[in-house]
C-alpha positions, 0 to 999 in steps of 0.5 A: 247882708243882714242888719245884724252883720258887724259894720267896720268903721274906716280906720282913721290913719294909714298907721292905725290898727284894730285890736280885738278885746276878747271877753272872758268866759267860764265855759269853753263852749260859751259864745265868743264875745268881744269888741274892736278898738283902734290904735295908732302903731306909734301909740304902742298899744298893749296886745298879743298877736295871733298866728293860726292856719285859717283853714277852710274859708267856705265854712263860717261860724259866727262870733259876737262883736259889739252886739253884731255878728262877725263871721270867722273860720272854725279854726279862728273860733277854736283859737279864740275858745282856747285862748280866752281867759276865764276872768280877764279880758284878752286883747288880741290882734287877729288879721281875720277879725281886725282887718275888714276882709271885705275891703280890698283897700283896707287889706292893701293898707294893712298887709304891709304893716303886718311885720311891724304889728307882729314885732310890736306885739307883747307876745305872738301866739301860734295856734295849732289844730288840736289834732294829736300827732301834729300837735305833739310834734309841734309841742316837741319842736317848741320845747326844743326851741325853748331849750335853745333859747335858754342856752342862748340866754346863758351864752352856751351857744351863739347865733352869728349873722352870715356876714359877722366876723366870728371871734371865739373867746372860749375853748371850742371844745368844752364838756358843756358844749359837747353835751349840748351839741350831742343833745341838740343832734339827738333831739333834732334826729328824733324829731326828724324821724317822727315827721 
């Protein structure tokens, strides 16, 4: 290991996490630069969580963390380039960067916290590869999920728990419900035929 490799400081508490402050850059091709800081989950840090496919772990690329080199996968680098703002810093939780991947003890401590980390994030970002058809299908699926979310917020549909007693206080068959059901069925079939 060279002296320029990034050295993680041990976390101060079992409920601490690191967040990555991604510095802005005007050009997408500018080197990735950032810094790490530690927060306790109870302090409710303001961050976004990134979920992405690691891809091949045999190929590594370098990013600059506090003046030192940290190796990440090419997919992580692409996500950072795509998510980086031009003018303002972005604060992210990314498992490959925020957890010391060389420390088995830290990974064992941080992995059980991941569900809570994602739930406390201001926003959870999902980064997909830039490969055409998969990206298009994912975009269509996200559009469908957004529309279902919109219908749920406007109480046009209701999601029930399997153990919840269903009590419907409106007519089962209204024109709006029939239109929504037809649209959802058609959209699901068209997405299913493309996969």
